C-alpha positions as CSV (number, residue, x, y, z in Angstrom):
1,M,99.2,152.6,72.4
2,T,98.3,151.2,69.0
3,S,99.5,152.2,65.5
4,G,97.2,153.4,62.9
5,V,99.1,151.7,60.1
6,T,97.3,148.6,58.6
7,T,99.5,145.9,57.0
8,K,98.0,143.4,54.5
9,F,99.4,139.9,54.3
10,D,99.1,137.4,51.5
11,P,96.1,135.1,52.3
12,D,97.9,132.0,51.2
13,W,100.8,132.8,53.5
14,V,98.4,133.4,56.5
15,R,96.7,130.1,55.7
16,M,100.0,128.3,55.7
17,V,101.0,129.8,59.1
18,E,97.6,128.7,60.6
19,L,98.0,125.1,59.2
20,R,101.5,124.8,60.6
21,A,100.4,126.1,64.0
22,T,97.4,123.7,64.1
23,G,99.6,120.8,63.1
24,A,102.2,121.6,65.7
25,R,99.4,121.7,68.4
26,M,98.0,118.4,67.2
27,A,101.4,116.7,67.2
28,G,102.0,118.0,70.7
29,N,98.7,116.7,71.9
30,L,99.3,113.3,70.3
31,D,102.8,113.1,71.8
32,T,101.4,114.0,75.2
33,R,98.6,111.4,75.0
34,S,101.1,108.7,73.8
35,S,103.5,109.6,76.6
36,N,100.6,109.4,79.2
37,R,99.5,106.0,77.9
38,L,103.1,104.7,78.1
39,H,103.5,106.2,81.6
40,Y,100.3,104.6,82.8
41,A,101.2,101.2,81.3
42,I,104.5,101.2,83.1
43,L,102.8,102.2,86.4
44,T,100.3,99.4,85.8
45,I,103.0,96.8,85.4
46,L,104.9,98.1,88.5
47,D,101.6,98.0,90.5
48,T,101.1,94.4,89.4
49,I,104.6,93.4,90.4
50,F,104.3,95.2,93.7
51,S,100.9,93.5,94.5
52,A,102.1,90.0,93.6
53,L,105.6,90.0,94.9
54,V,105.6,92.5,97.8
55,A,102.1,93.0,99.3
56,A,100.7,89.6,98.8
57,P,103.5,87.7,100.5
58,A,103.3,90.1,103.4
59,V,99.6,89.6,103.8
60,V,100.0,85.9,103.7
61,G,102.7,86.1,106.3
62,Y,100.5,88.1,108.6
63,W,97.6,85.6,108.2
64,R,99.8,82.6,108.7
65,G,101.4,84.1,111.9
66,T,98.0,85.1,113.4
67,W,96.3,81.9,112.5
68,E,99.0,79.6,113.9
69,L,99.5,81.7,117.0
70,S,95.8,81.1,117.6
71,D,96.5,77.4,117.3
72,F,99.1,77.8,120.0
73,Y,97.2,79.9,122.4
74,V,93.4,79.4,121.9
75,Y,92.6,76.1,123.7
76,P,95.3,74.1,121.8
77,D,94.2,70.8,123.4
78,E,90.5,71.3,122.7
79,P,89.8,71.4,119.0
80,V,86.1,71.9,119.3
81,L,86.4,74.6,122.0
82,S,89.2,76.3,120.1
83,S,87.1,76.4,116.9
84,F,84.1,77.9,118.7
85,A,86.2,80.4,120.6
86,S,87.6,81.6,117.3
87,I,84.1,81.8,115.8
88,T,82.9,83.9,118.8
89,I,85.9,86.2,118.7
90,G,86.0,86.6,115.0
91,F,82.3,87.0,114.0
92,T,81.5,89.2,117.1
93,G,84.3,91.5,116.1
94,L,83.4,91.6,112.5
95,F,79.8,92.3,113.3
96,A,80.8,95.1,115.7
97,F,83.1,96.8,113.1
98,N,80.2,96.6,110.6
99,V,77.8,98.2,113.0
100,L,80.1,100.9,114.4
101,Q,81.7,102.0,111.1
102,H,80.0,105.3,110.9
103,G,80.7,106.2,114.5
104,L,84.4,105.3,114.1
105,N,84.5,107.5,111.0
106,D,83.2,110.4,112.9
107,I,85.4,109.9,116.0
108,L,88.7,109.1,114.3
109,H,89.0,111.7,111.7
110,P,92.3,113.5,110.7
111,D,90.6,116.9,110.6
112,K,89.9,116.6,114.4
113,H,93.2,115.2,115.5
114,R,95.7,113.7,113.1
115,L,97.8,111.8,115.6
116,S,94.8,110.2,117.2
117,Y,93.5,109.3,113.8
118,Y,96.7,107.7,112.7
119,L,97.2,105.6,115.9
120,G,93.5,104.7,116.2
121,S,93.2,103.7,112.6
122,R,96.2,101.4,112.8
123,I,95.0,99.8,116.1
124,Y,91.6,99.4,114.3
125,T,93.3,97.5,111.5
126,G,95.3,95.3,113.8
127,V,92.2,94.3,115.9
128,F,90.0,93.9,112.8
129,G,92.7,91.8,111.2
130,F,92.8,89.5,114.3
131,C,89.1,89.2,114.1
132,C,89.1,88.3,110.4
133,V,91.7,85.6,110.9
134,N,89.8,84.1,113.8
135,A,86.5,84.1,112.0
136,W,88.0,82.2,109.1
137,R,90.0,79.9,111.4
138,G,86.9,79.0,113.5
139,A,84.6,78.3,110.5
140,W,87.4,76.4,108.7
141,K,88.1,74.2,111.7
142,A,84.5,73.6,112.5
143,L,83.9,72.2,109.0
144,D,87.0,70.1,109.4
145,I,85.6,68.7,112.6
146,Y,82.1,68.0,111.5
147,T,82.7,66.8,107.9
148,E,85.0,64.2,106.5
149,L,88.2,65.2,104.7
150,M,87.3,63.0,101.7
151,P,87.6,64.4,98.2
152,G,83.9,63.9,97.5
153,T,82.7,65.6,100.7
154,V,85.1,68.5,100.2
155,F,84.1,68.9,96.6
156,A,80.4,68.9,97.5
157,T,80.7,71.6,100.2
158,T,82.8,73.7,97.9
159,I,80.4,73.5,95.0
160,V,77.4,74.2,97.2
161,S,79.0,77.2,98.7
162,L,80.2,78.5,95.3
163,L,76.7,78.1,93.8
164,A,75.2,80.0,96.8
165,L,77.6,82.9,96.2
166,G,76.8,82.8,92.5
167,I,73.1,83.0,93.1
168,M,73.7,86.0,95.4
169,R,76.0,87.6,92.8
170,A,78.8,87.5,95.4
171,V,81.5,85.4,93.8
172,R,83.9,88.3,93.7
173,N,84.2,88.2,97.5
174,V,86.6,85.3,97.2
175,S,89.2,87.6,95.8
176,A,92.3,88.5,97.8
177,P,95.9,89.7,97.2
178,P,97.6,89.7,94.8
179,F,94.3,90.7,93.0
180,S,93.4,93.4,95.5
181,L,95.2,96.1,97.3
182,V,93.8,98.5,99.8
183,L,95.6,101.6,100.8
184,D,95.4,103.2,104.3
185,S,93.8,106.4,103.0
186,C,91.5,108.6,105.0
187,P,88.4,108.6,102.9
188,G,86.5,105.4,103.6
189,Y,89.0,104.0,106.1
190,F,86.4,102.6,108.4
191,E,83.7,101.9,105.8
192,V,82.4,98.4,105.3
193,Q,80.0,97.6,102.5
194,T,77.1,95.4,103.4
195,M,75.2,93.0,101.2
196,F,71.9,95.0,100.8
197,R,73.4,98.5,101.4
198,V,70.8,99.3,104.0
199,N,71.0,102.9,105.3
200,N,71.5,102.8,109.1
201,T,69.9,106.3,109.5
202,R,66.5,105.0,108.4
203,D,66.0,101.6,110.0
204,W,68.4,100.2,112.5
205,S,66.8,96.8,112.7
206,L,67.2,96.2,109.0
207,Y,70.7,97.5,109.1
208,L,71.7,95.1,111.9
209,L,70.2,92.2,109.9
210,D,72.1,93.3,106.9
211,C,75.4,93.4,108.9
212,A,74.6,90.0,110.4
213,F,73.8,88.5,106.9
214,S,77.0,90.0,105.4
215,V,79.2,88.7,108.1
216,G,77.5,85.4,109.0
217,V,76.3,84.1,105.7
218,V,78.3,85.6,102.9
219,G,81.5,85.6,104.9
220,T,81.1,81.9,105.9
221,L,80.4,80.8,102.4
222,V,83.6,82.5,101.2
223,V,85.6,80.6,103.9
224,F,84.0,77.3,102.8
225,V,85.0,77.9,99.2
226,W,88.6,78.8,100.2
227,R,88.8,75.8,102.4
228,G,87.5,73.4,99.8
229,V,90.0,74.5,97.0
230,W,92.9,74.6,99.5
231,I,92.2,71.0,100.8
232,L,91.7,69.6,97.3
233,I,95.1,71.0,96.4
234,D,96.5,69.3,99.6
235,I,95.0,66.0,98.4
236,Y,96.2,66.0,94.8
237,L,99.4,68.1,94.6
238,F,102.3,66.0,95.8
239,P,100.6,64.9,99.0
240,E,103.6,62.9,100.1
241,N,106.2,65.6,99.5
242,P,105.5,68.9,101.4
243,E,108.4,70.7,99.7
244,Y,107.3,69.9,96.2
245,S,103.7,70.7,97.1
246,A,104.6,74.1,98.3
247,L,106.8,74.9,95.4
248,G,104.3,73.5,93.0
249,S,101.6,75.7,94.4
250,L,103.8,78.7,94.1
251,A,104.6,77.9,90.4
252,I,101.0,77.2,89.5
253,G,99.7,80.2,91.4
254,Y,102.0,82.8,90.0
255,F,101.6,81.3,86.5
256,I,97.8,81.8,86.8
257,V,98.3,85.3,88.3
258,L,100.5,86.2,85.3
259,V,98.0,84.8,82.8
260,T,95.1,86.5,84.5
261,F,96.7,89.9,84.6
262,C,97.6,89.6,80.9
263,L,94.0,88.6,80.0
264,Q,92.6,91.5,81.9
265,P,92.5,94.0,79.0
266,L,90.9,91.4,76.7
267,M,88.3,90.5,79.3
268,R,87.6,94.2,80.0
269,Y,87.0,94.7,76.2
270,I,84.7,91.6,76.1
271,C,82.7,92.5,79.2
272,A,82.2,96.1,77.9
273,R,80.3,94.6,75.0
274,L,78.2,92.1,76.9
275,Q,75.0,92.6,78.9
276,G,72.9,90.8,81.4
277,L,73.4,87.2,82.5
278,V,76.1,86.5,79.9
279,R,78.2,89.4,81.1
280,L,77.8,88.3,84.7
281,M,78.8,84.7,83.9
282,V,81.8,85.7,81.9
283,A,83.0,88.0,84.7
284,D,82.5,85.3,87.3
285,V,84.4,82.7,85.4
286,F,87.3,85.2,85.0
287,L,87.2,86.0,88.7
288,F,87.2,82.3,89.6
289,L,90.3,81.8,87.5
290,S,92.0,84.6,89.4
291,F,90.8,82.9,92.6
292,L,92.5,79.6,91.7
293,G,95.8,81.5,91.3
294,T,95.2,83.3,94.6
295,V,94.7,80.1,96.6
296,N,97.8,78.5,95.1
297,V,99.9,81.6,95.8
298,W,98.7,81.7,99.4
299,R,99.1,78.0,100.0
300,G,102.6,78.0,98.5
301,I,103.8,81.0,100.6
302,W,102.1,79.7,103.7
303,N,103.6,76.2,103.5
304,A,107.0,77.6,102.5
305,L,107.1,79.7,105.6
306,D,106.2,76.6,107.7
307,L,108.9,74.6,106.1
308,W,111.8,77.0,105.9
309,L,111.3,79.9,108.4
310,L,112.6,78.6,111.7
311,P,111.1,75.1,111.4
312,D,112.6,74.2,114.8
313,N,110.8,77.0,116.6
314,P,107.4,77.4,114.9
315,E,106.1,79.7,117.7
316,L,108.8,82.3,117.1
317,S,108.4,81.9,113.4
318,C,104.7,82.8,113.7
319,W,105.5,85.8,115.9
320,I,108.0,87.1,113.3
321,T,105.5,86.9,110.5
322,H,102.6,88.2,112.6
323,V,104.4,91.3,113.8
324,G,106.9,91.8,111.1
325,C,104.5,91.6,108.2
326,F,102.0,93.9,109.8
327,V,104.6,96.6,110.5
328,F,105.9,96.2,107.0
329,L,102.5,96.8,105.5
330,V,101.8,99.7,107.8
331,L,105.1,101.3,106.6
332,L,104.0,100.7,103.0
333,N,100.7,102.4,103.8
334,C,98.6,99.3,102.7
335,S,98.0,97.5,106.0
336,N,94.2,97.5,105.2
337,T,95.0,94.8,102.6
338,I,95.0,92.2,105.4
339,L,91.3,92.8,106.1
340,V,88.5,90.8,104.7
341,R,85.6,93.2,104.9
342,G,82.6,94.2,103.0
343,V,80.4,92.5,100.5
344,Y,80.7,93.4,96.8
345,I,78.3,92.5,94.1
346,D,79.4,90.8,90.9
347,A,79.4,92.9,87.7
348,E,77.9,95.9,89.4
349,E,80.3,98.3,87.8
350,E,79.7,99.7,84.3
351,K,81.0,98.1,81.2
352,G,84.4,96.4,81.6
353,Q,85.2,97.7,85.0
354,C,83.7,94.6,86.6
355,V,86.9,92.6,85.7
356,V,89.4,95.3,86.7
357,F,91.4,94.3,89.7
358,P,91.9,97.0,92.3
359,C,95.7,97.0,92.5
360,H,96.4,100.7,92.5
361,Y,99.5,101.7,94.4
362,L,101.9,103.8,92.4
363,R,99.1,104.9,90.0
364,L,97.2,106.3,93.0
365,F,100.2,107.9,94.4
366,F,101.0,109.8,91.2
367,K,97.4,110.7,90.7
368,I,97.3,112.3,94.2
369,E,100.5,114.2,93.5
370,R,99.2,115.4,90.2
371,E,96.0,116.6,91.8
372,K,98.0,118.4,94.4
373,K,100.1,120.1,91.8
374,Q,97.0,121.1,89.9
375,A,95.4,122.5,93.1
376,R,98.6,124.6,93.8
377,Q,98.6,125.9,90.2
378,Q,94.9,126.8,90.5
379,K,95.5,128.6,93.7
380,L,98.4,130.6,92.2
381,L,96.1,131.6,89.3
382,V,93.4,132.7,91.7
383,D,95.9,134.7,93.7
384,H,97.3,136.2,90.6
385,S,93.8,137.2,89.3
386,D,93.1,138.8,92.7
387,V,96.3,140.9,92.5
388,N,95.3,142.0,89.0
389,E,91.9,143.0,90.1
390,K,93.4,145.1,93.0
391,D,95.9,146.7,90.6
392,N,93.1,147.6,88.2
393,E,91.1,149.1,91.0
394,N,94.1,151.2,92.0
395,G,94.6,152.4,88.4
396,T,97.9,150.6,87.8
397,L,98.9,150.3,84.2
398,L,99.8,146.7,83.4
399,P,102.1,145.9,80.5
400,N,100.4,144.4,77.5
401,T,101.7,141.4,75.7
402,V,102.4,142.2,72.0
403,S,102.7,139.3,69.5
404,I,104.8,140.1,66.4
405,I,104.3,138.1,63.2
406,P,107.6,137.8,61.3
407,V,107.6,139.2,57.8
408,N,109.7,136.4,56.4
409,A,107.7,133.2,56.2
410,D,110.9,131.1,56.0
411,S,111.6,131.9,59.6
412,L,108.7,129.7,60.7
413,A,110.2,126.6,59.1
């Protein structure tokens, strides 16, 4: 029911009310945006700390345990045979996981059976991780056997491998924790990017060649680059003092990691304003800087574990890091971080995204929770609208909301 009485207000007073209301809304929006930016910045810092100080050491521990257990059990007295056995195990497994990725994604899906998905996916990660380590170990040791460990030779093989990756726009594939973090999430759990992105539904022969090239060529070049930088650090960083060498690598590595993460906003700004070859080169230089920090962190943690974790019983020490670190990462829901899989192209993202490191842990968690909350709210709104429609159909009178404007303008102050 409405009243027939019309009340006239002073136009200036009405304008003042509108301006105050608009200003309040704008201030609220600004406060919200400022709060969101601060919240995101805090989560970014926490993600960086988590990746560098929690996830990365666990990944290194797993790799160190698996690698050195292979030294113990895979033809320990036959270096050549041990190397080729690791190559066979590793590259065969990696090729198989590349080829079978779509089938695994169909078979092991949580919508079909959640328990089988969870168990199967973690077994997949464990086997895939074992294959990754053996592929790297085999290629690494083969190059040790058939080339001299002289600085010139090591430098030459490293530069050639790095240039080959640069020509293929695949330098970013040398990245590893703490500059990357992969969660054990369902979408894309079994997906492995190949170099040429060939669709397996169209031409299986080309798809198999793509998988073989991605694993055998790009993967091997990445191993050679890692090996070269690692050995050069062995040669020049306190070669006569293992303790100082390990601690020196840790100090250098984490310093570079800190500098690189701090430079990331600036590099993102620069790359967003560059194009073509210049943008690609700037991004690759920045990624290589992060790689130098990564190798030093890995080498420092690896050697520290060798020196100070049960040095009198290295076999048990390796079992502890192999099993313990894997279980720890599974509990953290980021065991996929141990895997080296997929081929990624340099600067393929838009603008400055090409220099953004994928280290999303807490940020992704809060994003998922926020989306769940929004979905619940949307569902409630839909349910509420359905109820209103039914009530209207039944002739139910719903109470109307009445807004009352105060007569005294001072009450708005």
